[in-house]
C-alpha positions as CSV (number, residue, x, y, z in Angstrom):
1,M,-54.2,-2.0,31.2
2,S,-53.6,-3.8,27.9
3,K,-52.4,-7.3,28.0
4,S,-49.0,-8.0,26.3
5,A,-49.0,-10.8,23.8
6,K,-46.9,-12.1,20.9
7,T,-48.4,-12.7,17.5
8,P,-48.7,-16.4,16.7
9,S,-45.7,-17.8,14.9
10,R,-46.2,-18.0,11.2
11,R,-47.0,-21.4,9.7
12,K,-44.3,-23.1,7.8
13,L,-45.3,-23.1,4.1
14,S,-45.2,-26.4,2.3
15,P,-43.2,-25.7,-0.8
16,Q,-45.0,-25.9,-4.1
17,P,-43.5,-28.6,-6.3
18,S,-40.9,-26.9,-8.4
19,T,-37.8,-27.9,-10.4
20,V,-35.8,-24.8,-9.4
21,D,-34.7,-23.4,-6.1
22,Q,-36.9,-20.7,-4.5
23,D,-36.2,-17.7,-2.2
24,P,-38.7,-15.8,-0.1
25,V,-39.5,-12.2,-0.8
26,E,-37.2,-10.3,1.5
27,V,-39.1,-7.7,3.6
28,F,-37.1,-5.1,5.6
29,C,-38.5,-2.5,8.0
30,R,-37.3,1.0,8.5
31,V,-38.7,3.2,11.4
32,R,-38.9,6.9,10.7
33,P,-37.6,9.2,13.5
34,L,-40.2,11.2,15.5
35,Q,-40.4,14.8,14.4
36,E,-40.3,17.8,16.8
37,D,-44.1,18.1,17.1
38,E,-44.6,14.4,17.7
39,E,-44.3,13.0,21.2
40,D,-45.8,9.5,21.6
41,S,-44.5,6.5,19.8
42,C,-46.3,3.2,19.2
43,V,-43.4,1.2,17.9
44,E,-40.2,-0.1,19.5
45,V,-37.3,-1.9,18.0
46,L,-36.6,-5.0,20.1
47,S,-33.8,-6.5,18.0
48,D,-32.3,-6.5,14.5
49,S,-35.2,-8.5,13.2
50,V,-38.2,-7.8,15.6
51,L,-40.4,-4.8,15.9
52,Q,-43.0,-4.3,18.7
53,V,-46.2,-2.3,18.1
54,T,-48.3,-1.1,21.0
55,P,-51.9,0.2,20.4
56,P,-52.5,3.6,22.0
57,E,-55.7,4.2,23.9
58,S,-56.8,6.7,21.3
59,S,-56.7,4.1,18.5
60,L,-59.8,2.5,17.0
61,S,-58.3,-1.0,17.7
62,F,-57.9,-0.3,21.4
63,K,-61.4,1.1,21.6
64,S,-62.8,-2.1,19.9
65,G,-61.0,-4.4,22.4
66,H,-57.9,-5.3,20.3
67,N,-55.4,-4.0,22.8
68,S,-52.7,-6.6,22.6
69,V,-49.1,-5.7,22.0
70,T,-47.8,-7.4,18.9
71,Q,-44.3,-8.3,17.7
72,H,-43.4,-8.6,14.0
73,T,-40.4,-10.3,12.5
74,F,-38.6,-9.0,9.4
75,K,-35.4,-9.8,7.4
76,H,-33.9,-6.8,9.2
77,V,-35.3,-3.9,11.2
78,F,-33.6,-0.5,10.8
79,G,-34.0,1.8,13.8
80,D,-34.7,5.6,13.6
81,S,-30.9,6.3,13.7
82,T,-29.9,4.1,10.8
83,S,-28.0,5.8,8.0
84,Q,-28.9,5.8,4.4
85,K,-25.6,3.9,3.6
86,E,-26.6,1.1,6.0
87,V,-30.0,0.7,4.4
88,F,-28.4,0.7,0.9
89,D,-25.7,-1.8,1.8
90,R,-28.1,-4.4,3.3
91,V,-31.1,-4.0,0.9
92,A,-30.0,-2.6,-2.5
93,M,-26.3,-3.5,-2.8
94,P,-27.0,-7.3,-3.4
95,L,-29.6,-6.3,-6.1
96,L,-26.9,-4.3,-7.8
97,E,-24.4,-7.1,-7.6
98,D,-27.0,-9.4,-9.2
99,L,-27.6,-6.8,-11.9
100,V,-23.9,-6.9,-12.9
101,K,-24.0,-10.7,-12.8
102,G,-26.9,-10.8,-15.2
103,K,-30.0,-11.0,-12.9
104,N,-33.1,-8.8,-12.7
105,G,-34.2,-7.1,-9.5
106,L,-37.3,-5.3,-8.1
107,L,-37.4,-3.2,-4.9
108,F,-40.6,-1.6,-3.4
109,T,-40.8,1.0,-0.7
110,Y,-44.2,0.5,1.0
111,G,-46.0,2.3,3.9
112,I,-48.5,4.8,4.9
113,T,-48.3,8.4,3.8
114,N,-45.5,10.5,5.5
115,S,-43.6,7.4,6.6
116,G,-40.3,8.1,4.8
117,K,-40.7,6.1,1.6
118,T,-39.5,8.8,-0.8
119,Y,-36.6,9.7,1.5
120,T,-35.5,6.1,1.6
121,M,-35.6,5.8,-2.2
122,T,-34.1,9.2,-3.3
123,G,-32.7,10.8,-0.1
124,E,-31.2,14.3,-0.1
125,P,-28.4,15.9,-2.0
126,D,-25.9,15.5,0.9
127,N,-27.4,12.2,2.1
128,A,-28.3,10.1,-1.0
129,G,-30.9,7.3,-0.9
130,I,-31.0,4.0,-2.6
131,L,-31.5,5.2,-6.2
132,P,-28.6,7.6,-6.5
133,R,-26.2,5.2,-4.8
134,C,-27.2,2.5,-7.2
135,L,-26.4,4.8,-10.1
136,D,-23.0,5.8,-8.7
137,I,-21.8,2.3,-8.0
138,L,-23.1,0.9,-11.3
139,F,-21.2,3.5,-13.3
140,N,-18.1,3.0,-11.2
141,S,-18.2,-0.7,-11.9
142,I,-18.6,-0.5,-15.7
143,S,-16.6,2.6,-16.4
144,D,-13.9,0.6,-18.2
145,V,-16.3,-1.4,-20.4
146,Q,-18.9,1.1,-21.5
147,A,-19.9,1.1,-25.1
148,P,-19.9,4.4,-27.1
149,R,-23.2,6.1,-27.1
150,Y,-25.8,4.8,-29.7
151,V,-24.0,1.4,-30.2
152,F,-27.2,0.0,-28.5
153,K,-30.6,1.3,-29.6
154,P,-34.0,0.5,-28.1
155,D,-36.3,-1.2,-30.6
156,R,-39.5,-0.1,-28.7
157,T,-40.5,-3.7,-28.1
158,N,-38.5,-4.3,-24.9
159,G,-35.4,-5.3,-27.0
160,F,-32.2,-3.6,-28.3
161,E,-30.6,-3.4,-31.7
162,V,-26.8,-3.1,-32.1
163,Q,-24.7,-1.1,-34.6
164,T,-21.1,-0.4,-35.3
165,E,-19.1,2.3,-33.6
166,S,-18.9,4.3,-36.9
167,E,-22.7,4.2,-37.3
168,A,-23.0,5.2,-33.6
169,R,-20.7,8.2,-34.2
170,A,-22.7,9.3,-37.2
171,E,-25.9,9.1,-35.1
172,A,-24.3,10.9,-32.2
173,M,-23.6,13.8,-34.6
174,K,-27.3,14.0,-35.4
175,H,-28.3,14.1,-31.7
176,K,-25.4,16.2,-30.5
177,P,-26.8,18.1,-27.5
178,K,-26.2,21.8,-26.8
179,K,-23.3,22.2,-24.4
180,I,-24.0,24.0,-21.1
181,S,-21.1,25.4,-19.1
182,A,-20.6,24.1,-15.6
183,K,-21.3,27.6,-14.2
184,A,-24.5,28.0,-16.2
185,R,-25.5,24.4,-15.2
186,A,-25.0,25.2,-11.5
187,E,-27.1,28.3,-11.8
188,M,-30.0,26.4,-13.2
189,P,-32.4,25.9,-10.3
190,E,-33.4,22.4,-11.3
191,Y,-29.8,21.2,-11.5
192,G,-28.4,23.3,-8.6
193,D,-30.8,21.5,-6.3
194,I,-29.3,18.1,-7.1
195,L,-25.6,18.8,-6.4
196,R,-24.7,16.0,-4.1
197,V,-22.0,13.8,-2.5
198,P,-21.2,10.9,-4.8
199,E,-20.6,7.3,-3.9
200,N,-17.1,6.1,-4.8
201,R,-17.4,2.3,-4.3
202,K,-17.6,-0.4,-6.9
203,C,-19.4,-3.8,-7.1
204,S,-17.4,-6.7,-5.8
205,Q,-18.6,-8.6,-8.9
206,K,-16.5,-7.3,-11.9
207,A,-18.3,-6.8,-15.2
208,D,-17.3,-9.1,-18.0
209,E,-14.2,-7.5,-19.6
210,D,-14.9,-9.1,-22.9
211,S,-18.3,-7.3,-23.3
212,N,-19.4,-3.8,-23.8
213,F,-22.2,-2.3,-21.6
214,A,-24.6,0.5,-21.8
215,V,-27.2,1.9,-19.2
216,F,-30.7,3.0,-20.2
217,A,-33.1,4.7,-17.8
218,S,-36.9,5.0,-17.9
219,Y,-39.2,6.7,-15.4
220,V,-43.0,6.3,-15.3
221,E,-45.8,6.9,-12.8
222,I,-49.0,5.0,-12.3
223,Y,-51.7,7.6,-11.6
224,N,-55.3,6.6,-11.2
225,N,-54.4,3.2,-12.6
226,Y,-53.0,4.8,-15.8
227,I,-49.3,4.7,-16.8
228,Y,-47.7,8.0,-17.8
229,D,-44.1,8.5,-19.2
230,L,-42.4,11.1,-17.0
231,L,-39.6,11.5,-19.6
232,E,-41.8,11.9,-22.7
233,D,-41.1,15.0,-24.8
234,I,-44.1,17.3,-24.4
235,N,-42.6,20.6,-25.6
236,E,-42.6,22.0,-22.1
237,N,-39.3,23.9,-22.8
238,R,-40.4,25.4,-26.1
239,A,-42.1,28.8,-25.7
240,D,-43.3,28.7,-29.4
241,L,-45.1,25.3,-29.0
242,K,-48.0,24.4,-26.8
243,P,-47.1,21.6,-24.3
244,K,-48.8,18.3,-25.2
245,A,-51.0,16.6,-22.8
246,P,-49.5,13.4,-21.4
247,Q,-50.8,10.3,-23.0
248,S,-51.2,7.1,-21.0
249,K,-49.1,4.1,-22.0
250,T,-50.3,0.5,-22.6
251,L,-48.8,-2.8,-21.3
252,R,-47.8,-5.4,-23.8
253,E,-46.5,-8.9,-23.7
254,G,-43.3,-9.4,-25.6
255,S,-41.2,-12.5,-26.5
256,G,-40.9,-15.0,-23.7
257,R,-44.2,-13.6,-22.2
258,Q,-42.3,-10.6,-20.8
259,M,-44.5,-7.7,-19.8
260,F,-43.3,-4.2,-20.8
261,I,-44.7,-0.7,-21.2
262,S,-45.1,0.1,-24.9
263,G,-43.7,3.3,-26.2
264,V,-41.9,4.4,-23.0
265,T,-38.9,6.7,-23.3
266,E,-35.6,4.9,-22.6
267,V,-32.7,7.4,-22.2
268,E,-29.1,6.2,-22.6
269,V,-27.0,7.7,-19.8
270,K,-23.3,7.6,-19.5
271,S,-22.8,8.9,-16.0
272,T,-24.6,9.3,-12.7
273,E,-25.0,13.0,-13.4
274,E,-26.8,12.3,-16.7
275,A,-29.0,9.7,-14.9
276,Y,-29.7,11.9,-12.0
277,E,-30.6,14.8,-14.3
278,T,-33.0,12.4,-16.0
279,L,-34.5,11.5,-12.6
280,W,-34.9,15.1,-11.7
281,K,-36.7,15.9,-15.0
282,G,-39.2,13.2,-14.2
283,Q,-39.5,14.3,-10.6
284,K,-40.7,17.7,-11.7
285,R,-43.6,16.1,-13.6
286,R,-44.6,13.6,-10.9
287,R,-47.9,14.3,-9.2
288,V,-47.7,15.5,-5.6
289,A,-50.3,17.4,-3.5
290,H,-50.7,18.8,0.0
291,T,-52.7,16.9,2.6
292,Q,-53.2,17.3,6.3
293,L,-50.6,14.5,6.9
294,N,-48.0,15.4,4.3
295,A,-47.1,18.7,2.7
296,E,-45.8,16.9,-0.4
297,S,-47.8,13.7,-0.6
298,S,-47.1,11.5,-3.6
299,R,-50.4,10.9,-5.6
300,S,-48.9,8.2,-7.8
301,H,-46.7,5.2,-7.8
302,S,-43.3,5.9,-9.5
303,V,-41.1,3.3,-11.2
304,F,-37.5,4.2,-12.1
305,T,-36.0,1.4,-14.2
306,I,-32.3,0.9,-14.8
307,K,-31.6,-1.4,-17.8
308,L,-28.1,-2.8,-18.2
309,V,-27.5,-3.9,-21.8
310,S,-24.4,-5.8,-22.9
311,A,-23.0,-7.7,-25.8
312,P,-19.8,-9.6,-26.3
313,L,-16.8,-8.2,-28.3
314,D,-15.8,-9.7,-31.6
315,S,-12.8,-12.0,-32.0
316,A,-10.5,-9.0,-32.4
317,G,-11.7,-7.4,-29.2
318,E,-12.5,-4.3,-31.1
319,E,-16.3,-3.8,-31.3
320,V,-19.4,-5.6,-30.2
321,V,-20.7,-8.5,-32.2
322,Q,-23.2,-7.3,-34.8
323,D,-25.8,-9.8,-33.8
324,K,-29.0,-8.8,-32.0
325,T,-29.5,-12.3,-30.5
326,K,-26.2,-11.9,-28.6
327,V,-27.5,-8.8,-26.7
328,I,-28.3,-9.4,-23.0
329,M,-30.6,-7.0,-21.1
330,N,-31.2,-7.0,-17.4
331,Q,-33.0,-4.5,-15.3
332,L,-33.4,-3.1,-11.8
333,S,-36.8,-1.5,-11.1
334,L,-37.0,0.8,-8.1
335,V,-40.6,1.5,-7.1
336,D,-41.7,4.3,-4.7
337,L,-45.3,3.4,-3.8
338,A,-47.8,6.1,-2.9
339,G,-48.8,5.9,0.8
340,S,-52.1,4.3,1.9
341,E,-54.3,6.8,3.7
342,R,-57.7,7.4,5.2
343,A,-59.8,10.2,4.0
344,S,-61.0,11.0,7.6
345,R,-57.5,11.8,8.6
346,T,-56.1,13.5,5.4
347,G,-59.1,15.7,4.9
348,N,-59.2,14.7,1.2
349,H,-62.2,15.5,-1.0
350,G,-62.9,15.9,-4.7
351,E,-59.9,15.0,-6.9
352,R,-57.6,14.2,-3.9
353,L,-60.2,11.8,-2.6
354,R,-60.4,10.0,-6.0
355,E,-56.6,9.7,-6.1
356,A,-56.6,8.2,-2.6
357,N,-59.2,5.7,-3.5
358,N,-57.2,4.6,-6.6
359,I,-54.0,4.4,-4.5
360,N,-55.7,2.2,-1.9
361,A,-57.3,0.1,-4.6
362,N,-53.9,-0.6,-6.2
363,L,-52.4,-1.5,-2.9
364,M,-55.3,-3.8,-2.1
365,V,-54.8,-5.6,-5.4
366,L,-51.0,-6.0,-4.6
367,R,-52.0,-7.5,-1.2
368,T,-54.5,-9.8,-2.9
369,C,-51.9,-11.1,-5.3
370,M,-49.5,-11.8,-2.4
371,E,-52.2,-13.7,-0.5
372,T,-53.1,-15.7,-3.6
373,L,-49.5,-16.6,-4.3
374,R,-49.0,-17.6,-0.7
375,D,-52.2,-19.7,-0.6
376,N,-51.3,-21.5,-3.9
377,Q,-47.9,-22.4,-2.5
378,L,-49.3,-23.4,0.9
379,H,-52.0,-25.7,-0.4
380,C,-50.4,-26.5,-3.9
381,G,-53.4,-24.7,-5.4
382,N,-53.8,-23.2,-8.8
383,K,-55.9,-20.1,-8.1
384,I,-55.5,-17.4,-10.7
385,V,-53.4,-14.5,-9.3
386,P,-55.3,-11.3,-10.2
387,Y,-52.3,-9.4,-11.7
388,R,-54.5,-7.8,-14.4
389,D,-56.8,-6.1,-11.8
390,S,-54.2,-3.3,-11.5
391,K,-51.5,-1.8,-13.7
392,L,-49.1,-1.9,-10.7
393,T,-49.2,-5.7,-10.3
394,H,-49.6,-6.4,-14.1
395,V,-46.4,-4.6,-15.0
396,F,-44.3,-6.6,-12.4
397,K,-46.0,-10.0,-13.1
398,N,-42.8,-11.5,-14.5
399,Y,-40.8,-10.8,-11.3
400,F,-43.3,-12.8,-9.2
401,D,-43.2,-15.6,-11.8
402,G,-39.4,-16.1,-11.2
403,E,-37.8,-13.5,-13.5
404,G,-35.9,-11.7,-10.8
405,T,-35.3,-11.1,-7.1
406,V,-38.0,-9.2,-5.2
407,K,-37.4,-7.1,-2.1
408,M,-39.5,-4.7,-0.1
409,V,-38.8,-2.0,2.5
410,I,-41.7,-1.3,4.9
411,C,-41.4,2.3,6.1
412,V,-43.1,2.8,9.5
413,S,-44.3,6.0,11.1
414,P,-43.9,5.8,14.9
415,K,-46.7,8.3,15.6
416,S,-49.4,6.9,17.9
417,E,-52.0,8.5,15.6
418,D,-50.8,6.3,12.8
419,Y,-51.3,3.0,14.7
420,D,-54.4,1.8,12.9
421,E,-52.8,2.2,9.5
422,T,-49.5,0.8,10.7
423,I,-50.9,-2.4,11.9
424,H,-52.4,-3.1,8.5
425,V,-49.0,-2.5,6.9
426,M,-47.5,-5.0,9.4
427,R,-50.1,-7.7,8.4
428,F,-49.3,-7.1,4.7
429,A,-45.6,-7.5,5.4
430,E,-46.2,-10.8,7.2
431,V,-48.1,-12.2,4.1
432,T,-45.5,-10.9,1.6
433,Q,-42.5,-12.5,3.2
434,E,-44.2,-15.9,3.2
435,V,-44.3,-15.8,-0.7
436,Q,-41.6,-17.9,-2.4
437,I,-40.1,-16.7,-5.8
438,D,-38.3,-19.0,-8.2
439,R,-34.6,-18.3,-8.2
440,Q,-33.5,-16.7,-11.5
441,S,-30.6,-18.3,-13.3
442,V,-27.8,-16.2,-14.9
443,A,-28.3,-16.1,-18.7
444,R,-24.9,-16.4,-20.4
445,L,-24.9,-16.9,-24.2
446,P,-22.2,-19.2,-25.6
447,V,-19.8,-16.9,-27.6
448,G,-17.1,-19.4,-28.6
449,M,-14.3,-16.8,-28.5
450,T,-11.0,-16.6,-26.7
451,P,-11.3,-14.8,-23.2
452,G,-9.1,-11.8,-22.8
453,R,-9.8,-10.3,-26.2
454,R,-10.2,-6.7,-25.0
455,R,-6.9,-6.8,-23.0
456,A,-5.0,-8.4,-26.0
457,N,-6.4,-5.7,-28.3
458,M,-5.3,-3.0,-25.9
459,L,-1.8,-4.5,-25.7
460,Y,-1.6,-4.8,-29.5
461,K,-2.7,-1.1,-29.9
462,A,-0.1,-0.1,-27.3
463,A,2.6,-2.0,-29.2
464,L,1.6,-0.4,-32.5
465,K,1.7,3.0,-30.9
466,K,5.2,2.4,-29.5
467,G,6.3,1.2,-33.0
468,E,5.1,4.4,-34.5
469,E,7.0,6.5,-31.9
470,G,10.3,4.6,-32.8
471,T,10.4,2.3,-29.9
472,P,11.4,-1.3,-30.7
473,P,8.4,-3.7,-30.7
474,P,8.1,-6.0,-27.6
475,A,9.9,-9.3,-27.5
476,V,6.6,-11.2,-27.3
477,H,3.6,-10.5,-29.5
478,P,0.4,-9.6,-27.6
479,Y,-1.4,-12.6,-29.0
480,H,1.5,-15.0,-28.4
481,L,1.0,-16.5,-31.9
482,A,4.6,-16.5,-33.2
483,L,8.2,-15.2,-32.8
484,P,8.7,-11.4,-33.1
485,L,10.3,-10.0,-36.2
486,L,14.1,-10.2,-36.2
487,C,15.3,-6.7,-35.7
488,V,19.1,-6.7,-36.5
489,D,19.4,-2.9,-36.9
490,R,19.3,-2.3,-33.2
491,F,22.4,-4.5,-32.7
492,L,24.5,-2.7,-35.4
493,N,25.3,0.2,-33.0
494,A,28.4,-1.0,-31.2
495,E,28.1,1.6,-28.5
496,A,24.8,0.1,-27.3
497,Y,25.2,-3.6,-28.0
498,S,28.1,-6.0,-28.2
499,F,28.4,-9.1,-30.4
500,K,28.1,-11.3,-27.3
501,E,24.7,-9.8,-26.6
502,F,23.7,-10.3,-30.2
503,K,24.8,-14.0,-30.0
504,S,22.8,-14.5,-26.8
505,Y,19.8,-13.0,-28.5
506,L,20.2,-15.4,-31.5
507,L,20.7,-18.4,-29.2
508,E,17.6,-17.5,-27.2
509,R,15.7,-17.0,-30.4
510,E,16.8,-20.4,-31.7
511,K,15.8,-22.1,-28.5
512,T,12.3,-20.5,-28.7
513,R,12.1,-21.5,-32.4
514,K,12.8,-25.2,-31.6
515,K,10.2,-25.1,-28.8
516,L,7.6,-23.6,-31.1
517,I,8.5,-26.2,-33.9
518,G,8.0,-29.0,-31.4
519,E,4.6,-27.6,-30.2
520,S,3.7,-27.1,-33.9
521,K,4.3,-30.8,-34.7
522,V,2.2,-31.9,-31.7
523,K,-0.6,-29.6,-32.8
524,E,-0.2,-30.8,-36.5
525,T,-0.7,-34.4,-35.3
526,Q,-3.7,-33.4,-33.2
527,F,-5.1,-31.4,-36.1
528,R,-4.6,-34.4,-38.5
529,D,-6.4,-36.7,-36.1
530,M,-9.2,-34.2,-35.8
531,I,-9.5,-33.9,-39.6
532,Q,-9.6,-37.7,-40.0
533,G,-12.3,-37.9,-37.3
534,L,-14.3,-35.1,-39.1
535,Q,-13.9,-37.0,-42.4
536,Q,-15.3,-40.1,-40.8
537,E,-18.1,-38.1,-39.2
538,N,-18.8,-36.5,-42.6
539,A,-19.1,-39.9,-44.3
540,D,-21.5,-41.0,-41.7
541,F,-23.4,-37.8,-42.1
542,Q,-23.6,-38.3,-45.9
543,A,-25.1,-41.8,-45.4
544,K,-27.6,-40.3,-43.0
545,M,-28.4,-37.6,-45.5
546,V,-29.2,-40.2,-48.2
547,T,-31.5,-41.9,-45.8
548,L,-33.1,-38.6,-44.8
549,E,-33.6,-37.5,-48.5
550,A,-35.4,-40.8,-49.2
551,S,-37.7,-40.3,-46.2
552,L,-38.1,-36.6,-47.0
553,K,-39.7,-37.5,-50.4
554,S,-42.2,-39.7,-48.7
555,K,-43.1,-36.9,-46.2
556,D,-43.9,-34.2,-48.8
557,K,-47.5,-35.1,-48.7
558,V,-47.5,-35.0,-44.9
559,L,-45.8,-31.6,-45.1
560,R,-48.5,-30.2,-47.4
561,E,-51.2,-31.6,-45.1
562,N,-49.3,-30.0,-42.2
563,K,-49.2,-26.7,-44.0
564,E,-53.0,-26.8,-44.4
565,L,-53.3,-27.8,-40.8
566,A,-51.0,-24.9,-39.8
567,N,-53.2,-22.4,-41.6
568,L,-56.2,-23.9,-39.9
569,V,-54.3,-23.8,-36.6
570,S,-53.4,-20.1,-37.1
571,V,-57.1,-19.4,-37.6
572,K,-57.9,-21.4,-34.5
573,D,-55.2,-19.6,-32.6
574,E,-56.8,-16.3,-33.3
575,E,-60.1,-17.6,-32.1
576,I,-58.3,-19.1,-29.0
577,S,-56.6,-15.8,-28.3
578,K,-60.0,-14.0,-28.4
579,L,-61.5,-16.7,-26.2
580,K,-58.6,-16.4,-23.8
581,E,-59.2,-12.7,-23.6
582,S,-62.9,-13.2,-22.9
583,L,-62.0,-16.0,-20.5
584,S,-59.6,-13.6,-18.7
585,N,-62.4,-11.1,-18.4
586,M,-64.8,-13.9,-17.2
587,Q,-62.2,-15.0,-14.7
588,S,-62.0,-11.5,-13.3
589,V,-65.8,-11.4,-13.0
590,I,-65.7,-14.9,-11.5
591,E,-63.1,-13.9,-9.0
592,K,-65.2,-10.9,-8.0
593,K,-68.2,-13.2,-7.7
594,D,-66.1,-15.7,-5.7
595,T,-65.3,-12.8,-3.3
596,N,-69.0,-12.0,-3.0
597,I,-69.8,-15.7,-2.5
598,K,-67.2,-15.9,0.3
599,K,-68.9,-12.9,1.9
600,L,-72.3,-14.6,1.4
601,H,-70.9,-17.8,2.9
602,V,-69.8,-15.8,6.0
603,Q,-73.2,-14.2,6.2
604,A,-74.9,-17.6,5.7
605,E,-72.8,-19.0,8.6
606,D,-73.8,-16.1,10.7
607,L,-77.5,-16.6,9.8
608,Q,-77.1,-20.4,10.5
609,K,-75.7,-19.6,13.9
610,R,-78.6,-17.2,14.5
611,N,-81.0,-19.8,13.2
612,V,-79.7,-22.3,15.8
613,E,-80.1,-19.8,18.5
614,L,-83.6,-19.0,17.4
615,Q,-84.4,-22.8,17.2
616,N,-83.2,-23.2,20.7
617,A,-85.2,-20.2,21.8
618,F,-88.3,-21.7,20.0
619,D,-87.8,-25.0,21.7
620,V,-87.8,-23.3,25.0
621,Y,-90.8,-21.3,24.0
622,Q,-92.6,-24.5,22.9
623,N,-91.9,-26.2,26.2
624,N,-93.1,-23.1,28.1
625,R,-96.2,-22.9,25.8
626,D,-97.1,-26.6,26.5
627,Q,-96.7,-26.1,30.2
628,L,-98.8,-23.0,30.1
629,Q,-101.4,-24.7,28.0
630,K,-101.5,-27.6,30.6
631,E,-101.8,-25.1,33.4
632,L,-104.5,-23.2,31.4
633,H,-106.5,-26.5,30.9
634,D,-106.2,-27.3,34.6
635,E,-107.3,-23.8,35.4
636,K,-110.3,-24.1,33.0
637,E,-111.3,-27.5,34.6
638,R,-111.1,-25.9,38.1
639,I,-113.1,-22.9,36.9
640,K,-115.7,-25.3,35.3
641,R,-116.0,-27.2,38.6
642,E,-116.3,-24.0,40.5
643,K,-119.0,-22.8,38.1
644,E,-120.9,-26.1,38.4
645,E,-120.7,-25.8,42.2
646,K,-121.9,-22.3,42.0
647,E,-124.8,-23.3,39.7
648,H,-125.7,-26.1,42.2
649,I,-125.5,-23.6,45.0
650,K,-127.5,-21.1,43.0
651,K,-130.2,-23.7,42.3
652,T,-130.2,-24.8,46.0
653,M,-130.3,-21.2,47.1
654,K,-133.1,-20.4,44.6
655,G,-135.2,-23.3,46.0
656,F,-134.4,-22.2,49.6
657,V,-135.3,-18.6,48.7
658,H,-138.5,-19.6,47.1
659,S,-139.6,-21.7,50.1
660,E,-138.5,-19.0,52.5
661,K,-140.3,-16.4,50.4
662,E,-143.5,-18.5,50.6
663,K,-143.0,-18.8,54.3
664,F,-142.4,-15.1,54.5
665,E,-145.4,-14.3,52.4
666,K,-147.5,-16.6,54.5
667,L,-146.3,-15.0,57.7
668,A,-146.8,-11.6,56.2
669,R,-150.4,-12.5,55.3
670,E,-151.0,-13.9,58.7
671,K,-149.4,-10.8,60.2
672,L,-151.5,-8.6,58.0
673,A,-154.6,-10.5,59.0
674,Q,-153.7,-10.1,62.6
675,D,-153.0,-6.4,62.1
676,E,-156.3,-6.0,60.4
677,K,-158.0,-7.9,63.2
678,L,-156.3,-5.8,65.9
679,S,-157.3,-2.7,64.0
680,R,-160.9,-3.7,64.0
681,V,-160.7,-4.5,67.7
682,F,-159.1,-1.1,68.4
683,K,-161.8,0.7,66.4
684,M,-164.4,-1.2,68.3
685,V,-162.9,-0.3,71.6
686,Q,-162.8,3.3,70.6
687,N,-166.4,3.3,69.6
688,T,-167.7,1.6,72.8
689,P,-168.7,4.2,75.5
690,T,-167.0,3.7,78.9
691,S,-168.8,3.7,82.3
692,N,-167.2,7.0,83.4
693,G,-168.6,8.7,80.5
694,K,-172.1,7.8,81.3
């Protein structure tokens, strides 16, 4: 049975020295419901912020001995019964509120394949996800302050130009689209599929009523680490023209070191329907494929960007100010990341396998960037964050540098078979929510105009319209600048007005006139004092100008020298830019080398431990050898003594044998002599005749 254990509490990060407030990356978790053919679940929602993950016996982690139950903390955990509206209200609604206030936002959906990322982002026609709800509420919030189409124009360098409404109308005539009836539109399969239930709410933060707004949408995908424009015109609807092959886009750095995708199509949309039709157009071109884990698996990371462009109205409240520097642009990027996957489970091969490798590589770079940011903040370090190693991280570099709010939704598949991939996602989430992002300040340009200009202009137009229809003008002018015109004609009709009423009208008018005269005198005095102050300031300024002109003449030589130096500096700047580029490449190589060095350090530590073990074993062996050598020496001495004793015994025995041999030979000779003597006696006895024989 596996032992239950909690993951160690995360270390408190020591904040990196900063002059601005910081906020952590908010990481949410959403658990996908089990499907009909799925039985065992490896996750359990313990509370609104804690998710428990249990390793099944079939997982690789369990088989390798990592069988502890872990608990992971998030900003909020959405269970499998959570509605799309609940997810949107808690995750995306604050980002939309910030967009209307003038802040940027970035939202990721992250998880393994078939964990519900695309469903969370786009949803279904009758149950919209985050993206359609953002569009609905945004257009509901700015419906009264939208600029006419083509008043704002993208300049292709991440900025916008502004033109008058008459110029915008002329341009609209050039781009007038072909009208499609509602019936024909509903019969179009690509549009019929996106008929949906709209969101009717508005942002609690009202848009600035003295500005005009416009919404631009762009849609790109990052496929095999290349950026492709999903809204680019490739002649796919023209039967007489061959569709163009999509061309990859490049990343560039604009003013203020802002990263942007060069040449991307930015479509101005005036309603949710137009924006959703743009989204659908891009969705048809997005790369998906069938795998063993997902019938429609995303093979690329998609980025849908909503840009909210605004500019203040002129002093009359009629049109936007014709000044490009007064244009403010904020954006909300919604990123649907492709799911991480293992080839052994998806059955990928060939092109699918190459796509999976690039997806996993991009996600790994994203994780490395998060770890580097966290380590820099934890240790007040200055390691280079490898944004450039992947287009996915490079394009969103500014967000992590403090140019917006960053949030992430971790989508979790509860299947037991997905445990090994899910636990890696949990570890990435823990790292990400420890990263601190500088809080973005709201950029508001000083306009220097009276608030309420739009409303005053509307009242003024309404008064003029009533005057044209024969209705008497209002008693008070919309701008409250002077008394209304004296209209005596309406009092000449005795049936409608009496002389008493006319007298009351004149008395009231005289009272108002005296009040205005008094206010006028006060303002004249204030204005006279202000003029005198300005005259004194002007005299002081003239004196300073004389001094500055004298010093300016003496600095002409310095300016010429500075000009020469500036030319030299420009040349050096070009050289420095080239050196920076080469340095960046070298830094990438160095970071890879550092990674290899870290691996080698780990291997060296392992070898050192092994060396210590071998040294200990060698010492034991040395002791054993010395002991054995001593025993061998003693044994040799014993054998030598035994040999000497044997030699002594041998010599002794040899002398004894020799003496005994001589004795034996002597006895043998004596015996032989006796035998010979006995033989001769016997023969003599035989040859001697006996007495009986005679």
